[in-house]
N, C-alpha and C positions, 0 to 999 in steps of 0.2 A: 584639443581639450580646452574648453572655455572655462571661465571662472564659475559660471553657473553649473557646469557639469561637475566640477570639483566640489561645489557646495552640496549638490545632491548626493554625491558619494560620501561626503562627510556626514550628512544626515542619516544615511543608511547605516553607517558604522556606529554612530551614536545611538540610533534606535535599537539595534541588536544588542549593544552593550547595556542599554537601559533595561531592556526586557530581561536579560540574564540577571542583572542586579536585583530587579524587583522580585523575581521569583526565588533567587538563591540567597538573598541577604536576610538579615534578621527580621525584616518586614514580613517575609514569607507571603507575599501577595499571591492570591489565587491566580493561576495562569490565565484564566479567562479575563479577569479584571485587568491584569497586567497587559494582556494583548490589546484590549480596548483602549486603555490609557495611552499606550505607546503608539497605537494606530492613529489616534486623534492628534497626538503631538507631532507625529511624522507628517501627516497631511498638512497641518498648519505651517510647520517649518519649511516644507517643500513648496509652499505657496499655492496649494490647491484651494480654489474658491470655497469659502465657508458654505455657500449654498449647495455646493456639489459634494462636500465631504461626507455629510450624513448619508447621502444617497450611495456613495462609494462603499461605505461601511455596510449599509443594508444589502446592497447588491452582492458584495463579497461574501458576507455571512450567509445570506439566503441562497446564493448560488452554490456555495460549498455544501451546505446542509441539504440542498436539493439533490446534489450529485452523490453525496456520501452519507448524509445523516439518515435519510429514510431507508436506504439500503442497509446501513448499520443496524437500525432498529429491527428490520425484518430478519437480518442475520442473527441478532441476539435472540429473537423469538424462536427461530429455527434451532439454534443451539440449545436453548432451554428445553424445548420439546424432546430433542434427542437425548439430552442428559437425564431428564426425568424418566425416560423409558429405559435407561440403563444401556442404551445402544453405544454411545460414545465410550463409556467405560469398558464395555465388552471389547470394542475394537482396540482400545488402548491396551487392554490386558493381552489380547492376542498378539499385538505388535511387540510388546515388551517380553512376553514369554518366548517368542520365536526369534528374538534378535538379541544383540548385545548393545551396551552403551555406545560402542564405537560405530556400530552400523545404524543406529537410530537417526542420528543427524543426516546421514546420507539418504535414508528412506524418506524422511520429512522433506528434505530438499528436492528429491525426485518427485514426490507428490505435489509439491508447490510448483515445480517446473511444468507438470502436466496441467494443473489447474490454472496456471498463469498464462497459458496459451490464449484463451479467450477473455480472461478477466483482468480488470484494472487492479492495481496494487492493493488499494484499500479493500475492494470487494473480495479478492483472493485471500487476504489475511483474515477477514471476517469469517470466511468459510473454513479456514484452517484452524482458527483459535480453539474450537472444541477438541480437535484431535491433539494439538500441541499441549493444551492444558491437561488433558486426560493422561497422555503418555508421560508428561513431566511429573504429574502427581504420583503415578505408579513408580517412576524412577526414584522419587523422594521416599516413598514408602519402603522400597527395597534397600535404599542406602548405597553407598559406595561411589556415587557420582561426584566427580571433581568439579566443584563450582555449582552454579545455578543450572538445573536442568531446563528451566524455562529459556534461558539465554542459549544453552546448547542446542535446543530445538528451534528456537525462534529465529536465530541468525540465518540458518540455511533457507528458511522460508522467505525471509526478507530479501536475501540475495537472489533467489530464483525469481520471485515475483517482480522485483525492481528491474532485473536484467531484461526479462521478457517485455515488461511494460515500456521500457525505453528503447530497446535496441532491435526488436524483431517485429516486422509486420506479422499479423494484420492489426496490431494495435493502432489506434488513430494517429498518434504522433509519427511513428516510423512510416506509416502508410502515406501520410501527408508529405513527409520528406521525400519518399520514393517518387511520388507523383510530381512534386515540384522540381526534382532533379532529373526526371525522366529515367529513373533506374528500372531495371528489369525485375519483376516480382520474384521469379524463381531464383535468379542469381542473388538477389538481396536476401532472401530467406536462407539460402545456402550459406552465404557469407555470415549472416547473422548467427546462425547455429554454430558455425565454426568458431566465431568469436565468443558466443555465449557460454558454451559448455565449459571451457577452462576457466572462464571468469566466474561462473557460478561455483565451481569446485573450490577455487582459492578464496573467494569472498564469503563462501557459505560454510561447509563443514570444516575446512581447514582453519579459517579464522575463528569459527565457533569453538573449536577445541582449545584455542589459545586464550580467548577472551572470557570464556565461561568461568574458569577458576578465579579470575580477577574481578568478577561481579557476582561473587558467591551469595550475597545477601539480596539479590533481585528476586522478588516474588510478587506476583499480581495480588491485587486486593482479594481477600478471602471470599467475599461475596461474589466476585466475578468468577473465581475458580469454581466455587460451588455451583454457580449458575450453569457453567459449561460442562461440568463433570458430574454433577449430582452429589458432590462430596460435602453436603451440608445438612442441616436439620430438615426433617420432613415430617409429614404426618405419621401417626402410628401405623405400623404395618407396611409402610411404603418402602423403607430402606433399612438395610442392615447397618451394623456398626461401622463397616468400611465405606458407607455412603452409596453402595450399589443397591439396585432394586432387589427386593426379596421375592421369594416364590409366591407370596400372597397375591401378587398381581402379575399377569402375563407381561413379558417383555416384547418390545418391538424387535424382530429378528435383525441381526447385525447387517444382513444383506439389504434389507429394506432401508435401514438407516443410511447405508452407503449410497443407495439409489437417491434418497432424499437430498443428500449433499451434492450428488452428481447432476440432479435435475437442472439447477441453474448453470452449471458448467457446460452441460450438453447444449442447452438453449443458446448460450452465448457463443459457443463454437459453431453451431448451425447458422447463427446470424453472420458470423465472420465468413463462413464458407459461401453463404448466399450473396453477401456483398462483394465477394471476390469473383465468383464465377457466373452469377445470374445477371440478366439485363435489368437496368433500373426500372423498366416498365413492368417487370414481372410481378404478378400478384403473389406468387410464392415468396419472392424476395421481400415484399412489403410485410407479409405476415411473419416471416422469420425474423426480420429486422425488429419488428414490434415485440415479438416474444423474447428476443434476445437482448433487449435493453436490460441493464443490470437491475433496475427496479422491478420490472416485470418478471425477469428470470428468478430473482430471489423470492418474489411473491409466489411464483409457481412452486418453488421448492418448499416454502412454508405451508401452502395449501395441501401439498402432497403429504407432508409430515403430519399436518393436522388430521387428515383423513386416516392415515395409518395409525396414528396414536389413538384416535377415537375408536376405531374398529378393533385393533389388535390388543389394546390394553383395557378397554372398557372404562376408561376414566370419564367421570361425569363432566359435562360441558362447563359447569361453574368452576370446577377445579382447574380445568385447562385454561380458562380465562384468567384465573388468579395467577397461574404460572406465567402466562404471557405478560400480565401487568407487572409482576415482580421482575421479569427479565429487563424491563425498561428502566427500572430504578438504578441499576448498577452502571448504566451507560449514560445517564443524564449529564453527568459532569463532562464525560468524553465528548458528547454532542456539542455542549457549549464551547469547549476549548477548540474543537475543530471549526466551529463557526467563527470564533475569534481569529483563528489563523487565516481563514478565508477573507475576513475583513482586512487584516493586515496586508495580505497579498494584493487585494484589489486597490488599496490606497497606494501601495508602492507602484502599481501599474498606472493608475490614473494621474498620479502626481508627476510622472515623467522620469522617475528614477530608473526604471527599466530601459527606457530609450537612451538615457545618459550612458548606461553601461554598454549598450550596443554600439553607440557612437564611438566610445573609447576603444572598443575592440576592433572596429572597422579600420582604425588608423594603424593597427599593428601589421608588421610585415612578417607573416608567418606562413609555414606550410599550410596548404589549403585544408587538409584533414585536421590539423591542429587548430586552425582558425575556426573552422566550423564547430569543433568540439568546445573551444573556449567561449565562443559567442553563446552557444546553447547553455553552457555551464553558468555563465554570468546572468543570462536572462532568466534561467530557471531559479537561480538564487534570489534574484530581486523580485520576481513576480510570484514565486511560490507555486509555479505550475510547470511540470515537465513538458506538457503539450504546448504551452505558450513558448517555452524555450525552443522547442523543435520547429514550430511553425515560423517563428520570427527568424531564427538562424537560417532556415531554409531560404526564406525570402532574401536574406542578405547575401548568402553564398551562391544562389542559383545563377546570377549573371556571370559569375566567375568560372562556371563549369562549362567546358566545351561540348560535352555530349554525355551519353550514357556509358555503359560498359562497367568494368570492375571499379573504376574510380568513383563513379556515382554511387554504386552500392556501398562502397567503403565509407563514403561521406554520410550516407543514411545511418550507418551503424555508429560512426563517430559522433555525429550530431545527437543521435539518440542517447549515446553513452554520456555525452556532456550534460544532457538535460536532467540526469538523475544524480549528479554529483552534488556535494555540499548541501544535502537535504537537511534543512534545519528549521528554525522556529516559525517560519512563515509557510511551511508545508503542512497540509492536513495530515499526510501520512506520518510525519514526525510525531505529532501529538497523539495520533491513534496508537502508535507503537508505545510511546511513553506512558500513556494512561492505561493501556491494556495490560502492560507488563509491570505496572507499579514502579516505574523508574523515576529518578530525579533527572534534572537536565543533563548532568554530567554523564550519567549512565546511559541515557538515551542517545547522547552524542557519540559515545563509545560503541553503540550498537547501530542504530538507524543511520546516523550521519556517516560514521566510518565505513560501514558496510556498503552504503550506496556510493560513497566516494571511491572505495576500492573497486566496485563494479565499474564506475566511470573511468578510472585511470586504466584498469586492466582492459576494458573495452577499447579505449584509445590505443593502448599498446598493441593489441591484437590487430586493429585496423592498420596501424603503421607497419606492422610486420607483414601483413598480406599485401600492402601497397608496393612492396618490392616487386611483386609479380604484375603490377598494373602497367 
């Protein structure tokens, strides 16, 4: 550890403390402004050339918004179309009527587990938000729920999506680690599932039952809830007093609404299968890879919903366009904050702070599985990217691995688990959860950060347990 490495670690600590202070102090600085200010200060303190700093900020914000922002906008439009048709409300009504408060978190967690197989964390959460908000609103109306129903249902979704994103092929990070460590695909997926299922249960429904009563005042912005559930003011004759569509306008059948949600899921899953089993020169693989890109898949779901809405409900085009425009207003702040988080992540990476963390971890004398997990954890924390954490940790660990087999598969799981721990202010997913559920920083840390850290630690524990048989 050189003095420069210690200096970079100190800068990181001060940057995170400053960000927390600016947002939570009496100043109440908007998170986007706080992120930009801290990002500039971090880059200057770390010695990044002034000529490069602005470029890092632009690349980080633009890259993150390119990956997440456009998809989030399309997802918001899709959710608005389904809520206007009354479909998500009908689906939520069916779930609540046929289940109990104790079973609902398990059902949402299971739905997120299926959706999370082909989808990135942020995309999967965007797809699930209409269902989570609609069911939670129904639970609020019925009463009797201990704590916030939004936390009770949101935590299992976060646990499932983050576990699959980090620990299980065919997500890009685990797939890269599997290739770099020469692990077997079938064995890695089997080991990943064995580790993932108990992890999701404990970090999801079990933790949700404990934390929801302690965050009883968590409720998303009313405009966002109304957008995804249709529980807000509408034109005359469009909605009843409970916010659902009235008989004066035909509804989109719930089955078609479910299909609209599943269109992007299926396209992403087909892409994953094509990349796994088809040759790189295959034209079918190229077509499915293109269609399964998150942006294209979500666009396909939106276009399907547009067609269904126009045909089945008879809504005029001008009214539909107005709904789509309104859907973007409630996520504008979220998009800016996510972009700010991306800028912070990029500056940490370009300034050398991420490499300083990796250098410190390499000098530790630890069990190989623990070392891979720790390096991925620290790199993900400093760069704000689980994929960067996995890829970098794999490159560091690969020379130390003698061959494939169970050990290599366990390392893939451990490195993936490490990459999703300590998910905090420089991760786009943290801000997406915080702003979507209307949380302050402390509440977001008790949900997003704690849940993903639980997933990380439990994943490591399961990998160590299975290593007994390696």
